[in-house]
mmJSON file of the N, C-alpha and C atoms, coordinates in Angstrom:
{"data_MODEL":{"atom_site":{
"group_PDB":["ATOM","ATOM","ATOM","ATOM","ATOM","ATOM","ATOM","ATOM","ATOM","ATOM","ATOM","ATOM","ATOM","ATOM","ATOM","ATOM","ATOM","ATOM","ATOM","ATOM","ATOM","ATOM","ATOM","ATOM","ATOM","ATOM","ATOM","ATOM","ATOM","ATOM","ATOM","ATOM","ATOM","ATOM","ATOM","ATOM","ATOM","ATOM","ATOM","ATOM","ATOM","ATOM","ATOM","ATOM","ATOM","ATOM","ATOM","ATOM","ATOM","ATOM","ATOM","ATOM","ATOM","ATOM","ATOM","ATOM","ATOM","ATOM","ATOM","ATOM","ATOM","ATOM","ATOM","ATOM","ATOM","ATOM","ATOM","ATOM","ATOM","ATOM","ATOM","ATOM","ATOM","ATOM","ATOM","ATOM","ATOM","ATOM","ATOM","ATOM","ATOM","ATOM","ATOM","ATOM","ATOM","ATOM","ATOM","ATOM","ATOM","ATOM","ATOM","ATOM","ATOM","ATOM","ATOM","ATOM","ATOM","ATOM","ATOM","ATOM","ATOM","ATOM","ATOM","ATOM","ATOM","ATOM","ATOM","ATOM","ATOM","ATOM","ATOM","ATOM","ATOM","ATOM","ATOM","ATOM","ATOM","ATOM","ATOM","ATOM","ATOM","ATOM","ATOM","ATOM","ATOM","ATOM","ATOM","ATOM","ATOM","ATOM","ATOM","ATOM","ATOM","ATOM","ATOM","ATOM","ATOM","ATOM","ATOM","ATOM","ATOM","ATOM","ATOM","ATOM","ATOM","ATOM","ATOM","ATOM","ATOM","ATOM","ATOM","ATOM","ATOM","ATOM","ATOM","ATOM","ATOM","ATOM","ATOM","ATOM","ATOM","ATOM","ATOM","ATOM","ATOM","ATOM","ATOM","ATOM","ATOM","ATOM","ATOM","ATOM","ATOM","ATOM","ATOM","ATOM","ATOM","ATOM","ATOM","ATOM","ATOM","ATOM","ATOM","ATOM","ATOM","ATOM","ATOM","ATOM","ATOM","ATOM","ATOM","ATOM","ATOM","ATOM","ATOM","ATOM","ATOM","ATOM","ATOM","ATOM","ATOM","ATOM","ATOM","ATOM","ATOM","ATOM","ATOM","ATOM","ATOM","ATOM","ATOM","ATOM","ATOM","ATOM","ATOM","ATOM","ATOM","ATOM","ATOM","ATOM","ATOM","ATOM","ATOM","ATOM","ATOM"],
"id":[1,2,3,4,5,6,7,8,9,10,11,12,13,14,15,16,17,18,19,20,21,22,23,24,25,26,27,28,29,30,31,32,33,34,35,36,37,38,39,40,41,42,43,44,45,46,47,48,49,50,51,52,53,54,55,56,57,58,59,60,61,62,63,64,65,66,67,68,69,70,71,72,73,74,75,76,77,78,79,80,81,82,83,84,85,86,87,88,89,90,91,92,93,94,95,96,97,98,99,100,101,102,103,104,105,106,107,108,109,110,111,112,113,114,115,116,117,118,119,120,121,122,123,124,125,126,127,128,129,130,131,132,133,134,135,136,137,138,139,140,141,142,143,144,145,146,147,148,149,150,151,152,153,154,155,156,157,158,159,160,161,162,163,164,165,166,167,168,169,170,171,172,173,174,175,176,177,178,179,180,181,182,183,184,185,186,187,188,189,190,191,192,193,194,195,196,197,198,199,200,201,202,203,204,205,206,207,208,209,210,211,212,213,214,215,216,217,218,219,220,221,222,223,224,225],
"type_symbol":["N","C","C","N","C","C","N","C","C","N","C","C","N","C","C","N","C","C","N","C","C","N","C","C","N","C","C","N","C","C","N","C","C","N","C","C","N","C","C","N","C","C","N","C","C","N","C","C","N","C","C","N","C","C","N","C","C","N","C","C","N","C","C","N","C","C","N","C","C","N","C","C","N","C","C","N","C","C","N","C","C","N","C","C","N","C","C","N","C","C","N","C","C","N","C","C","N","C","C","N","C","C","N","C","C","N","C","C","N","C","C","N","C","C","N","C","C","N","C","C","N","C","C","N","C","C","N","C","C","N","C","C","N","C","C","N","C","C","N","C","C","N","C","C","N","C","C","N","C","C","N","C","C","N","C","C","N","C","C","N","C","C","N","C","C","N","C","C","N","C","C","N","C","C","N","C","C","N","C","C","N","C","C","N","C","C","N","C","C","N","C","C","N","C","C","N","C","C","N","C","C","N","C","C","N","C","C","N","C","C","N","C","C","N","C","C","N","C","C","N","C","C","N","C","C"],
"label_atom_id":["N","CA","C","N","CA","C","N","CA","C","N","CA","C","N","CA","C","N","CA","C","N","CA","C","N","CA","C","N","CA","C","N","CA","C","N","CA","C","N","CA","C","N","CA","C","N","CA","C","N","CA","C","N","CA","C","N","CA","C","N","CA","C","N","CA","C","N","CA","C","N","CA","C","N","CA","C","N","CA","C","N","CA","C","N","CA","C","N","CA","C","N","CA","C","N","CA","C","N","CA","C","N","CA","C","N","CA","C","N","CA","C","N","CA","C","N","CA","C","N","CA","C","N","CA","C","N","CA","C","N","CA","C","N","CA","C","N","CA","C","N","CA","C","N","CA","C","N","CA","C","N","CA","C","N","CA","C","N","CA","C","N","CA","C","N","CA","C","N","CA","C","N","CA","C","N","CA","C","N","CA","C","N","CA","C","N","CA","C","N","CA","C","N","CA","C","N","CA","C","N","CA","C","N","CA","C","N","CA","C","N","CA","C","N","CA","C","N","CA","C","N","CA","C","N","CA","C","N","CA","C","N","CA","C","N","CA","C","N","CA","C","N","CA","C","N","CA","C","N","CA","C","N","CA","C","N","CA","C","N","CA","C"],
"label_alt_id":[null,null,null,null,null,null,null,null,null,null,null,null,null,null,null,null,null,null,null,null,null,null,null,null,null,null,null,null,null,null,null,null,null,null,null,null,null,null,null,null,null,null,null,null,null,null,null,null,null,null,null,null,null,null,null,null,null,null,null,null,null,null,null,null,null,null,null,null,null,null,null,null,null,null,null,null,null,null,null,null,null,null,null,null,null,null,null,null,null,null,null,null,null,null,null,null,null,null,null,null,null,null,null,null,null,null,null,null,null,null,null,null,null,null,null,null,null,null,null,null,null,null,null,null,null,null,null,null,null,null,null,null,null,null,null,null,null,null,null,null,null,null,null,null,null,null,null,null,null,null,null,null,null,null,null,null,null,null,null,null,null,null,null,null,null,null,null,null,null,null,null,null,null,null,null,null,null,null,null,null,null,null,null,null,null,null,null,null,null,null,null,null,null,null,null,null,null,null,null,null,null,null,null,null,null,null,null,null,null,null,null,null,null,null,null,null,null,null,null,null,null,null,null,null,null],
"label_comp_id":["MET","MET","MET","TYR","TYR","TYR","TRP","TRP","TRP","LEU","LEU","LEU","ASP","ASP","ASP","GLU","GLU","GLU","PRO","PRO","PRO","GLU","GLU","GLU","GLN","GLN","GLN","LEU","LEU","LEU","PHE","PHE","PHE","ASP","ASP","ASP","LEU","LEU","LEU","ARG","ARG","ARG","ALA","ALA","ALA","ASP","ASP","ASP","THR","THR","THR","GLU","GLU","GLU","GLU","GLU","GLU","PHE","PHE","PHE","ARG","ARG","ARG","ASP","ASP","ASP","LEU","LEU","LEU","GLY","GLY","GLY","ARG","ARG","ARG","ASN","ASN","ASN","PRO","PRO","PRO","THR","THR","THR","THR","THR","THR","GLU","GLU","GLU","GLY","GLY","GLY","VAL","VAL","VAL","ARG","ARG","ARG","ILE","ILE","ILE","GLY","GLY","GLY","LEU","LEU","LEU","ARG","ARG","ARG","ASP","ASP","ASP","LYS","LYS","LYS","LEU","LEU","LEU","LEU","LEU","LEU","SER","SER","SER","PHE","PHE","PHE","LEU","LEU","LEU","ALA","ALA","ALA","ARG","ARG","ARG","ARG","ARG","ARG","ARG","ARG","ARG","HIS","HIS","HIS","ARG","ARG","ARG","ALA","ALA","ALA","THR","THR","THR","VAL","VAL","VAL","THR","THR","THR","ASP","ASP","ASP","ALA","ALA","ALA","ALA","ALA","ALA","VAL","VAL","VAL","GLU","GLU","GLU","ARG","ARG","ARG","GLY","GLY","GLY","THR","THR","THR","ASN","ASN","ASN","ALA","ALA","ALA","CYS","CYS","CYS","LYS","LYS","LYS","GLN","GLN","GLN","ALA","ALA","ALA","GLY","GLY","GLY","VAL","VAL","VAL","TYR","TYR","TYR","PHE","PHE","PHE","GLY","GLY","GLY","GLN","GLN","GLN","TRP","TRP","TRP"],
"label_asym_id":["A","A","A","A","A","A","A","A","A","A","A","A","A","A","A","A","A","A","A","A","A","A","A","A","A","A","A","A","A","A","A","A","A","A","A","A","A","A","A","A","A","A","A","A","A","A","A","A","A","A","A","A","A","A","A","A","A","A","A","A","A","A","A","A","A","A","A","A","A","A","A","A","A","A","A","A","A","A","A","A","A","A","A","A","A","A","A","A","A","A","A","A","A","A","A","A","A","A","A","A","A","A","A","A","A","A","A","A","A","A","A","A","A","A","A","A","A","A","A","A","A","A","A","A","A","A","A","A","A","A","A","A","A","A","A","A","A","A","A","A","A","A","A","A","A","A","A","A","A","A","A","A","A","A","A","A","A","A","A","A","A","A","A","A","A","A","A","A","A","A","A","A","A","A","A","A","A","A","A","A","A","A","A","A","A","A","A","A","A","A","A","A","A","A","A","A","A","A","A","A","A","A","A","A","A","A","A","A","A","A","A","A","A","A","A","A","A","A","A","A","A","A","A","A","A"],
"label_entity_id":["1","1","1","1","1","1","1","1","1","1","1","1","1","1","1","1","1","1","1","1","1","1","1","1","1","1","1","1","1","1","1","1","1","1","1","1","1","1","1","1","1","1","1","1","1","1","1","1","1","1","1","1","1","1","1","1","1","1","1","1","1","1","1","1","1","1","1","1","1","1","1","1","1","1","1","1","1","1","1","1","1","1","1","1","1","1","1","1","1","1","1","1","1","1","1","1","1","1","1","1","1","1","1","1","1","1","1","1","1","1","1","1","1","1","1","1","1","1","1","1","1","1","1","1","1","1","1","1","1","1","1","1","1","1","1","1","1","1","1","1","1","1","1","1","1","1","1","1","1","1","1","1","1","1","1","1","1","1","1","1","1","1","1","1","1","1","1","1","1","1","1","1","1","1","1","1","1","1","1","1","1","1","1","1","1","1","1","1","1","1","1","1","1","1","1","1","1","1","1","1","1","1","1","1","1","1","1","1","1","1","1","1","1","1","1","1","1","1","1","1","1","1","1","1","1"],
"label_seq_id":[1,1,1,2,2,2,3,3,3,4,4,4,5,5,5,6,6,6,7,7,7,8,8,8,9,9,9,10,10,10,11,11,11,12,12,12,13,13,13,14,14,14,15,15,15,16,16,16,17,17,17,18,18,18,19,19,19,20,20,20,21,21,21,22,22,22,23,23,23,24,24,24,25,25,25,26,26,26,27,27,27,28,28,28,29,29,29,30,30,30,31,31,31,32,32,32,33,33,33,34,34,34,35,35,35,36,36,36,37,37,37,38,38,38,39,39,39,40,40,40,41,41,41,42,42,42,43,43,43,44,44,44,45,45,45,46,46,46,47,47,47,48,48,48,49,49,49,50,50,50,51,51,51,52,52,52,53,53,53,54,54,54,55,55,55,56,56,56,57,57,57,58,58,58,59,59,59,60,60,60,61,61,61,62,62,62,63,63,63,64,64,64,65,65,65,66,66,66,67,67,67,68,68,68,69,69,69,70,70,70,71,71,71,72,72,72,73,73,73,74,74,74,75,75,75],
"pdbx_PDB_ins_code":[null,null,null,null,null,null,null,null,null,null,null,null,null,null,null,null,null,null,null,null,null,null,null,null,null,null,null,null,null,null,null,null,null,null,null,null,null,null,null,null,null,null,null,null,null,null,null,null,null,null,null,null,null,null,null,null,null,null,null,null,null,null,null,null,null,null,null,null,null,null,null,null,null,null,null,null,null,null,null,null,null,null,null,null,null,null,null,null,null,null,null,null,null,null,null,null,null,null,null,null,null,null,null,null,null,null,null,null,null,null,null,null,null,null,null,null,null,null,null,null,null,null,null,null,null,null,null,null,null,null,null,null,null,null,null,null,null,null,null,null,null,null,null,null,null,null,null,null,null,null,null,null,null,null,null,null,null,null,null,null,null,null,null,null,null,null,null,null,null,null,null,null,null,null,null,null,null,null,null,null,null,null,null,null,null,null,null,null,null,null,null,null,null,null,null,null,null,null,null,null,null,null,null,null,null,null,null,null,null,null,null,null,null,null,null,null,null,null,null,null,null,null,null,null,null],
"Cartn_x":[7.781,6.587,5.357,4.031,3.332,1.958,1.518,0.81,-0.17,-1.607,-2.56,-2.204,-2.168,-2.413,-1.268,0.025,1.241,2.352,3.171,4.275,4.795,5.072,5.776,7.175,7.216,8.737,9.789,10.715,11.823,13.165,13.284,14.965,16.235,16.819,18.034,18.511,17.758,18.22,19.432,20.711,21.927,22.891,21.875,23.058,22.806,21.613,21.351,20.563,21.228,19.648,19.12,19.739,18.723,17.506,17.171,16.613,16.348,17.502,18.251,17.263,17.674,17.929,16.269,15.293,14.413,15.038,14.562,14.587,12.929,11.866,11.399,10.781,11.092,10.705,12.049,12.793,13.987,13.847,13.793,13.517,13.851,15.842,15.672,15.507,14.462,13.691,12.133,12.318,10.152,10.022,11.149,11.333,10.328,11.541,11.476,9.822,10.224,8.444,7.461,7.002,6.449,6.283,7.176,7.296,6.775,7.475,6.709,5.778,4.641,3.812,2.615,2.964,2.648,1.88,3.427,3.049,2.6,2.797,1.645,0.354,-0.187,-2.032,-2.064,-1.235,-2.272,-1.846,-0.817,-0.943,-2.644,-2.848,-3.78,-5.481,-4.874,-6.722,-6.41,-6.048,-5.97,-6.687,-5.917,-6.54,-7.683,-8.239,-9.623,-9.796,-9.27,-9.994,-11.028,-11.875,-12.845,-13.461,-14.425,-14.577,-15.802,-15.779,-17.136,-17.973,-18.47,-18.876,-19.082,-20.449,-20.87,-20.439,-20.206,-19.752,-20.166,-21.923,-22.473,-21.48,-21.317,-20.285,-19.332,-18.751,-17.08,-17.573,-18.304,-18.946,-19.095,-19.567,-20.127,-18.939,-18.287,-16.755,-15.637,-15.77,-14.74,-15.209,-16.927,-16.716,-16.297,-16.159,-15.323,-13.722,-13.818,-12.065,-11.952,-13.188,-13.367,-13.772,-14.359,-14.674,-13.584,-12.86,-11.841,-10.453,-10.11,-9.334,-8.455,-8.927,-7.924,-8.94,-8.512,-8.446,-8.083,-8.043,-7.408,-8.194,-7.357,-7.819,-8.461,-8.852,-9.829,-9.289,-10.256,-10.224,-10.425],
"Cartn_y":[-2.753,-1.692,-2.631,-2.231,-2.495,-2.282,-1.83,-0.945,-2.396,-2.086,-3.617,-3.075,-3.946,-4.908,-4.276,-3.714,-3.988,-4.377,-4.87,-5.519,-4.791,-6.036,-5.786,-4.43,-3.934,-3.462,-3.669,-4.367,-4.231,-3.937,-2.663,-2.799,-2.894,-2.672,-2.92,-1.773,-0.584,0.118,0.542,-0.041,-0.288,0.045,-1.052,-0.934,-0.39,0.017,0.996,2.09,2.785,3.891,5.043,4.728,5.763,5.545,3.807,3.044,3.358,2.633,2.842,1.022,0.086,-1.491,-1.998,-2.116,-2.382,-4.455,-4.736,-6.243,-7.393,-6.432,-6.925,-8.277,-8.303,-9.395,-10.474,-10.226,-11.283,-12.342,-13.764,-14.473,-14.985,-14.36,-14.65,-14.561,-12.961,-12.304,-12.312,-13.866,-13.963,-14.295,-15.37,-15.188,-13.716,-12.906,-12.133,-11.015,-10.758,-10.46,-11.048,-12.274,-13.25,-12.482,-12.17,-12.531,-10.987,-10.126,-8.901,-8.27,-8.927,-8.53,-9.652,-10.954,-11.031,-10.445,-9.709,-8.203,-7.602,-6.773,-6.003,-6.093,-6.829,-7.901,-7.711,-8.329,-8.417,-7.454,-6.77,-4.745,-4.071,-4.407,-3.866,-4.702,-5.86,-6.817,-5.966,-5.802,-5.342,-3.932,-3.426,-1.869,-1.982,-0.598,-0.298,0.813,1.148,2.826,3.604,3.479,3.929,6.011,5.763,7.39,7.838,8.833,9.608,10.627,10.631,10.409,9.152,9.316,8.109,8.763,6.664,6.619,7.801,8.339,8.879,10.645,10.992,12.016,12.068,11.162,10.692,10.573,10.124,10.236,11.318,12.521,13.312,14.512,14.334,15.557,14.926,13.862,12.862,13.374,12.92,12.762,14.579,15.492,16.457,15.753,15.078,14.93,13.89,12.385,11.224,11.279,13.037,13.283,13.576,14.255,15.037,13.465,12.313,11.263,11.211,11.464,11.782,10.813,9.346,8.482,8.348,8.638,8.42,7.303,6.506,6.081,5.212,4.113,3.698,2.281,1.642,-0.34,-0.658],
"Cartn_z":[-1.186,-0.839,-1.866,-1.626,-1.744,-2.74,-3.946,-4.185,-5.301,-4.892,-5.096,-7.19,-7.11,-8.531,-9.409,-8.847,-8.649,-8.401,-9.087,-8.744,-7.773,-6.353,-5.257,-5.693,-4.884,-4.825,-3.457,-3.545,-2.371,-2.649,-2.026,-1.826,-0.758,-1.087,0.028,0.529,1.631,1.657,2.43,2.727,3.492,2.084,1.472,-0.148,-1.19,-1.029,-2.729,-1.2,-1.353,-0.725,-1.14,-2.361,-2.936,-4.13,-3.724,-4.741,-5.983,-6.115,-7.313,-8.06,-7.204,-7.691,-6.538,-7.459,-7.364,-7.369,-6.186,-5.802,-6.049,-5.684,-6.12,-6.686,-7.811,-8.694,-9.445,-7.964,-8.055,-7.306,-8.2,-7.443,-5.342,-5.785,-4.54,-3.266,-3.645,-2.65,-2.222,-2.844,-2.781,-1.109,-0.322,0.737,2.257,1.969,2.358,1.78,0.711,-0.117,1.167,1.072,0.954,3.188,3.928,5.273,4.974,3.944,4.466,4.194,3.456,3.433,3.521,4.572,5.725,7.456,7.041,8.465,8.227,6.738,6.637,6.64,6.049,6.207,7.407,8.127,9.859,9.824,9.978,10.629,10.132,8.811,8.539,8.927,9.052,9.878,11.034,11.735,13.343,13.834,12.715,12.32,13.758,13.995,14.685,15.045,13.485,13.001,13.089,13.7,13.176,12.962,12.342,11.498,12.372,12.796,13.307,12.404,11.124,9.859,9.264,9.106,8.039,6.591,5.56,4.379,3.59,3.367,2.725,2.419,3.66,4.499,3.345,3.7,3.185,1.237,1.024,-0.628,-1.215,-0.172,-0.708,-1.155,0.504,0.457,-0.289,-1.218,-1.992,-3.134,-3.468,-5.257,-6.037,-5.958,-6.732,-7.263,-5.896,-6.393,-7.157,-6.751,-7.842,-9.116,-9.144,-10.744,-11.401,-10.859,-11.534,-11.988,-10.973,-11.74,-9.906,-9.24,-8.285,-6.859,-6.386,-5.801,-4.3,-3.125,-2.0,-1.244,-0.376,1.024,0.503,-0.681,-2.163,-0.834,-0.341,-0.1,-0.839],
"occupancy":[1.0,1.0,1.0,1.0,1.0,1.0,1.0,1.0,1.0,1.0,1.0,1.0,1.0,1.0,1.0,1.0,1.0,1.0,1.0,1.0,1.0,1.0,1.0,1.0,1.0,1.0,1.0,1.0,1.0,1.0,1.0,1.0,1.0,1.0,1.0,1.0,1.0,1.0,1.0,1.0,1.0,1.0,1.0,1.0,1.0,1.0,1.0,1.0,1.0,1.0,1.0,1.0,1.0,1.0,1.0,1.0,1.0,1.0,1.0,1.0,1.0,1.0,1.0,1.0,1.0,1.0,1.0,1.0,1.0,1.0,1.0,1.0,1.0,1.0,1.0,1.0,1.0,1.0,1.0,1.0,1.0,1.0,1.0,1.0,1.0,1.0,1.0,1.0,1.0,1.0,1.0,1.0,1.0,1.0,1.0,1.0,1.0,1.0,1.0,1.0,1.0,1.0,1.0,1.0,1.0,1.0,1.0,1.0,1.0,1.0,1.0,1.0,1.0,1.0,1.0,1.0,1.0,1.0,1.0,1.0,1.0,1.0,1.0,1.0,1.0,1.0,1.0,1.0,1.0,1.0,1.0,1.0,1.0,1.0,1.0,1.0,1.0,1.0,1.0,1.0,1.0,1.0,1.0,1.0,1.0,1.0,1.0,1.0,1.0,1.0,1.0,1.0,1.0,1.0,1.0,1.0,1.0,1.0,1.0,1.0,1.0,1.0,1.0,1.0,1.0,1.0,1.0,1.0,1.0,1.0,1.0,1.0,1.0,1.0,1.0,1.0,1.0,1.0,1.0,1.0,1.0,1.0,1.0,1.0,1.0,1.0,1.0,1.0,1.0,1.0,1.0,1.0,1.0,1.0,1.0,1.0,1.0,1.0,1.0,1.0,1.0,1.0,1.0,1.0,1.0,1.0,1.0,1.0,1.0,1.0,1.0,1.0,1.0,1.0,1.0,1.0,1.0,1.0,1.0,1.0,1.0,1.0,1.0,1.0,1.0],
"B_iso_or_equiv":[0.0,0.0,0.0,0.0,0.0,0.0,0.0,0.0,0.0,0.0,0.0,0.0,0.0,0.0,0.0,0.0,0.0,0.0,0.0,0.0,0.0,0.0,0.0,0.0,0.0,0.0,0.0,0.0,0.0,0.0,0.0,0.0,0.0,0.0,0.0,0.0,0.0,0.0,0.0,0.0,0.0,0.0,0.0,0.0,0.0,0.0,0.0,0.0,0.0,0.0,0.0,0.0,0.0,0.0,0.0,0.0,0.0,0.0,0.0,0.0,0.0,0.0,0.0,0.0,0.0,0.0,0.0,0.0,0.0,0.0,0.0,0.0,0.0,0.0,0.0,0.0,0.0,0.0,0.0,0.0,0.0,0.0,0.0,0.0,0.0,0.0,0.0,0.0,0.0,0.0,0.0,0.0,0.0,0.0,0.0,0.0,0.0,0.0,0.0,0.0,0.0,0.0,0.0,0.0,0.0,0.0,0.0,0.0,0.0,0.0,0.0,0.0,0.0,0.0,0.0,0.0,0.0,0.0,0.0,0.0,0.0,0.0,0.0,0.0,0.0,0.0,0.0,0.0,0.0,0.0,0.0,0.0,0.0,0.0,0.0,0.0,0.0,0.0,0.0,0.0,0.0,0.0,0.0,0.0,0.0,0.0,0.0,0.0,0.0,0.0,0.0,0.0,0.0,0.0,0.0,0.0,0.0,0.0,0.0,0.0,0.0,0.0,0.0,0.0,0.0,0.0,0.0,0.0,0.0,0.0,0.0,0.0,0.0,0.0,0.0,0.0,0.0,0.0,0.0,0.0,0.0,0.0,0.0,0.0,0.0,0.0,0.0,0.0,0.0,0.0,0.0,0.0,0.0,0.0,0.0,0.0,0.0,0.0,0.0,0.0,0.0,0.0,0.0,0.0,0.0,0.0,0.0,0.0,0.0,0.0,0.0,0.0,0.0,0.0,0.0,0.0,0.0,0.0,0.0,0.0,0.0,0.0,0.0,0.0,0.0],
"pdbx_formal_charge":[null,null,null,null,null,null,null,null,null,null,null,null,null,null,null,null,null,null,null,null,null,null,null,null,null,null,null,null,null,null,null,null,null,null,null,null,null,null,null,null,null,null,null,null,null,null,null,null,null,null,null,null,null,null,null,null,null,null,null,null,null,null,null,null,null,null,null,null,null,null,null,null,null,null,null,null,null,null,null,null,null,null,null,null,null,null,null,null,null,null,null,null,null,null,null,null,null,null,null,null,null,null,null,null,null,null,null,null,null,null,null,null,null,null,null,null,null,null,null,null,null,null,null,null,null,null,null,null,null,null,null,null,null,null,null,null,null,null,null,null,null,null,null,null,null,null,null,null,null,null,null,null,null,null,null,null,null,null,null,null,null,null,null,null,null,null,null,null,null,null,null,null,null,null,null,null,null,null,null,null,null,null,null,null,null,null,null,null,null,null,null,null,null,null,null,null,null,null,null,null,null,null,null,null,null,null,null,null,null,null,null,null,null,null,null,null,null,null,null,null,null,null,null,null,null],
"auth_seq_id":[1,1,1,2,2,2,3,3,3,4,4,4,5,5,5,6,6,6,7,7,7,8,8,8,9,9,9,10,10,10,11,11,11,12,12,12,13,13,13,14,14,14,15,15,15,16,16,16,17,17,17,18,18,18,19,19,19,20,20,20,21,21,21,22,22,22,23,23,23,24,24,24,25,25,25,26,26,26,27,27,27,28,28,28,29,29,29,30,30,30,31,31,31,32,32,32,33,33,33,34,34,34,35,35,35,36,36,36,37,37,37,38,38,38,39,39,39,40,40,40,41,41,41,42,42,42,43,43,43,44,44,44,45,45,45,46,46,46,47,47,47,48,48,48,49,49,49,50,50,50,51,51,51,52,52,52,53,53,53,54,54,54,55,55,55,56,56,56,57,57,57,58,58,58,59,59,59,60,60,60,61,61,61,62,62,62,63,63,63,64,64,64,65,65,65,66,66,66,67,67,67,68,68,68,69,69,69,70,70,70,71,71,71,72,72,72,73,73,73,74,74,74,75,75,75],
"auth_comp_id":["MET","MET","MET","TYR","TYR","TYR","TRP","TRP","TRP","LEU","LEU","LEU","ASP","ASP","ASP","GLU","GLU","GLU","PRO","PRO","PRO","GLU","GLU","GLU","GLN","GLN","GLN","LEU","LEU","LEU","PHE","PHE","PHE","ASP","ASP","ASP","LEU","LEU","LEU","ARG","ARG","ARG","ALA","ALA","ALA","ASP","ASP","ASP","THR","THR","THR","GLU","GLU","GLU","GLU","GLU","GLU","PHE","PHE","PHE","ARG","ARG","ARG","ASP","ASP","ASP","LEU","LEU","LEU","GLY","GLY","GLY","ARG","ARG","ARG","ASN","ASN","ASN","PRO","PRO","PRO","THR","THR","THR","THR","THR","THR","GLU","GLU","GLU","GLY","GLY","GLY","VAL","VAL","VAL","ARG","ARG","ARG","ILE","ILE","ILE","GLY","GLY","GLY","LEU","LEU","LEU","ARG","ARG","ARG","ASP","ASP","ASP","LYS","LYS","LYS","LEU","LEU","LEU","LEU","LEU","LEU","SER","SER","SER","PHE","PHE","PHE","LEU","LEU","LEU","ALA","ALA","ALA","ARG","ARG","ARG","ARG","ARG","ARG","ARG","ARG","ARG","HIS","HIS","HIS","ARG","ARG","ARG","ALA","ALA","ALA","THR","THR","THR","VAL","VAL","VAL","THR","THR","THR","ASP","ASP","ASP","ALA","ALA","ALA","ALA","ALA","ALA","VAL","VAL","VAL","GLU","GLU","GLU","ARG","ARG","ARG","GLY","GLY","GLY","THR","THR","THR","ASN","ASN","ASN","ALA","ALA","ALA","CYS","CYS","CYS","LYS","LYS","LYS","GLN","GLN","GLN","ALA","ALA","ALA","GLY","GLY","GLY","VAL","VAL","VAL","TYR","TYR","TYR","PHE","PHE","PHE","GLY","GLY","GLY","GLN","GLN","GLN","TRP","TRP","TRP"],
"auth_asym_id":["A","A","A","A","A","A","A","A","A","A","A","A","A","A","A","A","A","A","A","A","A","A","A","A","A","A","A","A","A","A","A","A","A","A","A","A","A","A","A","A","A","A","A","A","A","A","A","A","A","A","A","A","A","A","A","A","A","A","A","A","A","A","A","A","A","A","A","A","A","A","A","A","A","A","A","A","A","A","A","A","A","A","A","A","A","A","A","A","A","A","A","A","A","A","A","A","A","A","A","A","A","A","A","A","A","A","A","A","A","A","A","A","A","A","A","A","A","A","A","A","A","A","A","A","A","A","A","A","A","A","A","A","A","A","A","A","A","A","A","A","A","A","A","A","A","A","A","A","A","A","A","A","A","A","A","A","A","A","A","A","A","A","A","A","A","A","A","A","A","A","A","A","A","A","A","A","A","A","A","A","A","A","A","A","A","A","A","A","A","A","A","A","A","A","A","A","A","A","A","A","A","A","A","A","A","A","A","A","A","A","A","A","A","A","A","A","A","A","A","A","A","A","A","A","A"],
"auth_atom_id":["N","CA","C","N","CA","C","N","CA","C","N","CA","C","N","CA","C","N","CA","C","N","CA","C","N","CA","C","N","CA","C","N","CA","C","N","CA","C","N","CA","C","N","CA","C","N","CA","C","N","CA","C","N","CA","C","N","CA","C","N","CA","C","N","CA","C","N","CA","C","N","CA","C","N","CA","C","N","CA","C","N","CA","C","N","CA","C","N","CA","C","N","CA","C","N","CA","C","N","CA","C","N","CA","C","N","CA","C","N","CA","C","N","CA","C","N","CA","C","N","CA","C","N","CA","C","N","CA","C","N","CA","C","N","CA","C","N","CA","C","N","CA","C","N","CA","C","N","CA","C","N","CA","C","N","CA","C","N","CA","C","N","CA","C","N","CA","C","N","CA","C","N","CA","C","N","CA","C","N","CA","C","N","CA","C","N","CA","C","N","CA","C","N","CA","C","N","CA","C","N","CA","C","N","CA","C","N","CA","C","N","CA","C","N","CA","C","N","CA","C","N","CA","C","N","CA","C","N","CA","C","N","CA","C","N","CA","C","N","CA","C","N","CA","C","N","CA","C","N","CA","C","N","CA","C","N","CA","C","N","CA","C"],
"pdbx_PDB_model_num":[1,1,1,1,1,1,1,1,1,1,1,1,1,1,1,1,1,1,1,1,1,1,1,1,1,1,1,1,1,1,1,1,1,1,1,1,1,1,1,1,1,1,1,1,1,1,1,1,1,1,1,1,1,1,1,1,1,1,1,1,1,1,1,1,1,1,1,1,1,1,1,1,1,1,1,1,1,1,1,1,1,1,1,1,1,1,1,1,1,1,1,1,1,1,1,1,1,1,1,1,1,1,1,1,1,1,1,1,1,1,1,1,1,1,1,1,1,1,1,1,1,1,1,1,1,1,1,1,1,1,1,1,1,1,1,1,1,1,1,1,1,1,1,1,1,1,1,1,1,1,1,1,1,1,1,1,1,1,1,1,1,1,1,1,1,1,1,1,1,1,1,1,1,1,1,1,1,1,1,1,1,1,1,1,1,1,1,1,1,1,1,1,1,1,1,1,1,1,1,1,1,1,1,1,1,1,1,1,1,1,1,1,1,1,1,1,1,1,1,1,1,1,1,1,1]
}}}
């Protein structure tokens, strides 16, 4: 899992189906993490999603949530 400003998380879903053992800080998994991060960022860079509403309309529609401390879809 990749979270902005948080340590990366990596789980072996075959050996640890309940995701109890985080391998994200394990030095031996660095190559796997780098490869997966590169794939994720490449995928995100290729997306071409377009919205039919203006940025101002999105801002108006999410303002109440932001005032409550809830942020979603922020880049």
